C-alpha positions as CSV (number, residue, x, y, z in Angstrom):
1,X,32.1,164.1,-47.0
2,X,32.9,165.1,-43.4
3,X,36.3,166.6,-42.8
4,X,38.0,166.3,-39.4
5,X,38.6,169.5,-37.6
6,X,42.3,170.1,-37.9
7,X,42.3,171.9,-34.5
8,X,40.9,169.0,-32.5
9,X,42.2,165.5,-31.7
10,X,40.3,162.6,-33.1
11,X,40.6,160.9,-29.7
12,X,39.2,161.4,-26.3
13,X,41.9,162.5,-23.8
14,X,43.8,161.5,-21.8
15,X,44.5,158.0,-23.2
16,X,46.3,157.0,-20.0
17,X,47.2,153.3,-19.8
18,X,45.8,152.7,-23.3
19,X,48.8,154.3,-24.8
20,X,50.9,151.4,-23.6
21,X,48.5,148.7,-24.7
22,X,48.8,147.8,-28.4
23,X,45.6,145.7,-28.4
24,X,43.5,148.5,-27.0
25,X,45.1,151.0,-29.4
26,X,44.2,148.7,-32.4
27,X,40.6,148.6,-31.2
28,X,40.4,152.4,-30.7
29,X,42.1,153.2,-34.0
30,X,39.8,150.7,-35.8
31,X,36.8,152.2,-34.3
32,X,37.8,155.7,-35.2
33,X,38.5,154.7,-38.8
34,X,35.0,153.1,-38.9
35,X,33.5,156.4,-37.8
36,X,35.4,158.3,-40.4
37,X,34.4,155.9,-43.1
38,X,30.8,156.1,-42.1
39,X,30.9,159.9,-42.1
40,X,32.4,159.7,-45.6
41,X,29.5,157.6,-46.8
42,X,31.6,154.7,-47.8
43,X,31.2,150.9,-47.4
44,X,34.1,148.7,-46.4
45,X,34.0,147.1,-49.9
46,X,34.2,150.6,-51.5
47,X,37.4,151.3,-49.5
48,X,39.0,147.9,-50.3
49,X,38.4,148.5,-54.0
50,X,39.4,152.1,-54.1
51,X,42.7,151.5,-52.2
52,X,43.5,148.2,-53.7
53,X,43.2,146.4,-50.4
54,X,42.5,142.7,-50.2
55,X,39.0,141.6,-49.5
56,X,37.7,142.5,-46.0
57,X,41.0,144.2,-45.0
58,X,39.2,147.4,-44.1
59,X,36.7,145.5,-41.9
60,X,39.6,143.6,-40.2
61,X,41.4,146.9,-39.5
62,X,38.2,148.4,-38.1
63,X,37.6,145.5,-35.8
64,X,41.2,145.7,-34.4
65,X,42.0,142.3,-35.8
66,X,44.5,143.5,-38.3
67,X,47.3,145.8,-37.4
68,X,47.2,149.0,-39.5
69,X,50.4,150.0,-41.3
70,X,51.4,153.7,-41.5
71,X,51.0,153.7,-45.3
72,X,47.5,152.1,-45.0
73,X,46.5,154.6,-42.2
74,X,47.6,157.5,-44.3
75,X,45.7,156.3,-47.3
76,X,42.6,155.8,-45.3
77,X,42.8,159.3,-43.7
78,X,43.4,160.8,-47.1
79,X,40.4,159.0,-48.5
80,X,38.3,160.2,-45.6
81,X,39.5,163.7,-46.1
82,X,41.1,164.1,-42.7
83,X,43.2,167.3,-42.6
84,X,45.7,168.9,-40.3
85,X,49.3,167.9,-39.8
86,X,48.8,167.6,-36.0
87,X,45.7,165.4,-36.3
88,X,47.3,163.1,-38.9
89,X,50.6,163.1,-37.0
90,X,48.9,162.0,-33.8
91,X,47.0,159.3,-35.6
92,X,50.2,157.9,-37.2
93,X,52.0,158.1,-33.8
94,X,49.3,155.9,-32.2
95,X,49.5,153.6,-35.3
96,X,53.2,153.1,-34.6
97,X,52.5,152.3,-30.9
98,X,49.8,149.9,-31.8
99,X,52.2,147.8,-33.8
100,X,54.5,147.2,-30.9
101,X,54.4,143.7,-29.3
102,X,52.1,143.2,-26.3
103,X,54.0,142.1,-23.2
104,X,51.9,139.0,-22.9
105,X,53.1,137.6,-26.3
106,X,56.2,136.3,-24.6
107,X,53.9,133.9,-22.8
108,X,52.2,132.7,-25.9
109,X,53.5,129.2,-25.2
110,X,51.2,128.9,-22.1
111,X,48.5,131.4,-22.9
112,X,45.2,129.8,-24.1
113,X,43.4,131.5,-26.9
114,X,40.2,131.9,-24.9
115,X,42.1,133.7,-22.1
116,X,44.0,136.1,-24.4
117,X,41.2,138.7,-24.7
118,X,41.1,139.3,-21.0
119,X,44.9,139.4,-20.6
120,X,45.3,141.7,-23.6
121,X,42.9,144.4,-22.3
122,X,42.8,144.3,-18.5
123,X,45.9,146.5,-18.2
124,X,44.1,149.2,-20.2
125,X,41.0,149.2,-18.0
126,X,40.1,152.0,-15.6
127,X,38.3,149.6,-13.4
128,X,38.3,145.8,-13.1
129,X,35.4,144.1,-11.2
130,X,35.6,140.4,-10.7
131,X,33.7,137.7,-8.8
132,X,35.4,134.4,-8.0
133,X,33.3,131.4,-6.7
134,X,36.0,128.8,-6.5
135,X,39.5,130.3,-6.1
136,X,41.2,133.5,-5.1
137,X,41.2,136.0,-7.9
138,X,44.2,135.6,-10.2
139,X,45.2,139.2,-9.8
140,X,45.5,138.6,-6.0
141,X,47.0,135.2,-5.9
142,X,50.4,134.5,-4.3
143,X,52.8,132.4,-6.4
144,X,52.4,129.4,-4.1
145,X,48.7,129.5,-4.3
146,X,48.8,129.9,-8.1
147,X,51.1,126.9,-8.3
148,X,48.7,124.8,-6.3
149,X,45.7,125.9,-8.4
150,X,47.4,125.1,-11.7
151,X,48.7,121.7,-10.5
152,X,45.1,120.8,-9.4
153,X,43.6,121.9,-12.8
154,X,42.6,119.8,-15.7
155,X,45.3,118.2,-17.8
156,X,48.8,116.9,-17.0
157,X,51.4,119.7,-17.2
158,X,55.2,119.5,-17.1
159,X,57.0,121.3,-14.3
160,X,58.2,124.1,-16.6
161,X,54.7,124.6,-18.0
162,X,53.4,125.1,-14.5
163,X,56.1,127.6,-13.7
164,X,55.5,129.5,-16.9
165,X,51.8,129.8,-16.0
166,X,52.7,131.0,-12.5
167,X,55.0,133.6,-14.1
168,X,52.3,134.8,-16.4
169,X,49.9,135.4,-13.5
170,X,52.6,137.3,-11.6
171,X,53.3,139.4,-14.7
172,X,49.6,140.3,-14.9
173,X,49.7,141.4,-11.3
174,X,52.6,143.8,-12.0
175,X,50.0,145.9,-13.9
176,X,48.5,146.9,-10.5
177,X,51.8,148.5,-9.5
178,X,51.8,151.0,-12.4
179,X,51.0,154.7,-11.8
180,X,47.8,154.5,-13.9
181,X,46.8,151.0,-12.6
182,X,43.2,150.1,-12.8
183,X,41.0,150.2,-9.7
184,X,40.4,146.6,-8.7
185,X,37.1,145.6,-7.0
186,X,36.8,142.0,-6.0
187,X,34.0,139.8,-4.5
188,X,35.1,136.4,-3.3
189,X,32.6,133.7,-2.5
190,X,32.8,132.7,1.2
191,X,33.4,129.1,0.2
192,X,36.8,130.1,-1.3
193,X,38.1,130.7,2.2
194,X,37.0,127.2,3.3
195,X,39.2,125.4,0.7
196,X,42.7,124.9,2.0
197,X,44.4,125.1,-1.4
198,X,48.0,124.0,-1.3
199,X,48.0,123.3,2.4
200,X,47.8,125.5,5.5
201,X,51.0,127.4,5.0
202,X,50.0,128.3,1.4
203,X,46.6,129.5,2.6
204,X,48.1,131.5,5.5
205,X,50.4,133.3,3.0
206,X,47.5,133.9,0.6
207,X,45.2,135.4,3.2
208,X,48.0,137.6,4.5
209,X,48.5,138.8,1.0
210,X,44.8,139.7,0.6
211,X,44.9,141.7,3.8
212,X,48.0,143.6,2.6
213,X,46.4,144.3,-0.8
214,X,43.3,145.6,0.9
215,X,45.4,148.4,2.3
216,X,45.9,149.8,-1.1
217,X,43.6,152.7,-2.0
218,X,42.8,151.2,-5.4
219,X,41.8,147.7,-4.2
220,X,38.5,146.8,-2.7
221,X,37.7,143.3,-1.5
222,X,34.4,141.9,-0.3
223,X,33.3,138.4,0.8
224,X,29.9,137.1,-0.4
225,X,28.2,134.9,2.2
226,X,27.1,131.5,0.9
227,X,23.4,132.5,0.9
228,X,24.1,135.7,-1.0
229,X,26.1,134.1,-3.8
230,X,23.4,131.4,-4.1
231,X,20.6,134.0,-4.4
232,X,22.4,136.1,-7.0
233,X,23.2,133.0,-9.0
234,X,26.2,133.9,-11.1
235,X,27.7,130.5,-10.6
236,X,30.9,131.1,-12.4
237,X,33.9,133.4,-12.5
238,X,33.1,136.8,-14.0
239,X,35.4,139.8,-14.8
240,X,34.1,143.1,-16.0
241,X,36.4,145.7,-17.6
242,X,35.4,149.3,-17.5
243,X,37.4,151.6,-19.8
244,X,37.7,155.4,-19.2
245,X,37.6,156.2,-22.9
246,X,34.3,156.2,-24.8
247,X,36.3,154.9,-27.8
248,X,36.7,151.6,-26.1
249,X,33.6,149.6,-25.2
250,X,33.3,147.9,-21.8
251,X,33.7,144.1,-21.8
252,X,32.9,141.1,-19.7
253,X,34.8,137.8,-19.4
254,X,32.9,134.7,-18.2
255,X,35.0,131.7,-17.3
256,X,34.0,128.1,-18.0
257,X,35.9,124.9,-17.3
258,X,37.9,124.7,-20.5
259,X,37.0,127.9,-22.3
260,X,35.4,131.3,-21.8
261,X,33.1,133.9,-23.2
262,X,34.5,137.4,-23.9
263,X,31.8,139.9,-25.0
264,X,31.6,143.6,-25.6
265,X,27.9,143.4,-26.5
266,X,26.1,146.1,-24.5
267,X,23.2,143.8,-23.5
268,X,25.5,141.1,-22.2
269,X,27.9,143.5,-20.5
270,X,24.9,145.3,-18.8
271,X,23.5,141.9,-17.6
272,X,26.7,140.9,-15.8
273,X,27.3,144.4,-14.5
274,X,23.9,144.3,-12.8
275,X,24.7,140.9,-11.3
276,X,28.0,142.2,-9.9
277,X,26.2,145.3,-8.5
278,X,23.8,143.0,-6.7
279,X,26.7,141.0,-5.3
280,X,28.5,144.1,-4.1
281,X,25.4,145.4,-2.4
282,X,24.7,142.2,-0.5
283,X,28.3,141.1,0.2
284,X,30.1,141.9,3.4
285,X,31.6,145.4,3.7
286,X,35.3,145.6,3.2
287,X,35.8,146.2,6.9
288,X,33.7,143.1,7.8
289,X,35.5,141.1,5.1
290,X,38.9,142.0,6.7
291,X,37.6,140.7,10.1
292,X,36.5,137.4,8.4
293,X,39.9,137.0,6.8
294,X,41.7,137.6,10.0
295,X,39.5,135.1,11.8
296,X,40.2,132.5,9.0
297,X,43.9,133.2,9.3
298,X,43.8,132.6,13.0
299,X,41.9,129.4,12.5
300,X,44.5,127.9,10.1
């Protein structure tokens, strides 16, 4: 069996925003435990049986679907012959942090299951790349614009449900204000600017907000002309999450009308990353996009 070097961390450093993201920590801890189990030459069923775990508990922990308790983590590290007080202490510290409640759980009453994977991990990303063909990107929407979009969406919502959804979107945006905020790169389809969502005043406020956000060094916005977006052919909203840590695989979130696809499969992620690269290369430059936004603002 392999023994972890007691003089080295089990994790790539620095963890950055991941330290404050319980979902991301669960995934990283699970992946590291899977590596250690494989190095020890054990199958998940062997571990379950040896430690008296319920069936598939080891697999659920490794996939980040089951929070790992300190006692379970210590038993696993002992079984995998991980040594060194510092190494074990750091692992257990991260286990404790992974068991905290995610900020978004307070919005579980209005957070759809299909949307949860994106919301739970976007704050841990180093880079967020997104393309929006129909509306302004959620991370750049004003409250008034968000309200209008939600009101126009499918289903009949009560007033307090609408406000809760608006509040959730605003809470997501607060992550961009953090010291270790992700770099946000956005491509908006030109047709989005032609839709007067919520009325002229709402659109004026929304475009002013985009221009303000474009002044931030960690925000890049481009507009894709109609012929460009038609040629690339994504046809739906796409968000790509790039993580700084090798322990956390990149992910892609593809929106549909009433559900979504969230994938960390390398082939799927690469396919959409290439499509986003194509859009970015053919879209207007940020400078030209600013000019178009100002012109649209003047015309409203």
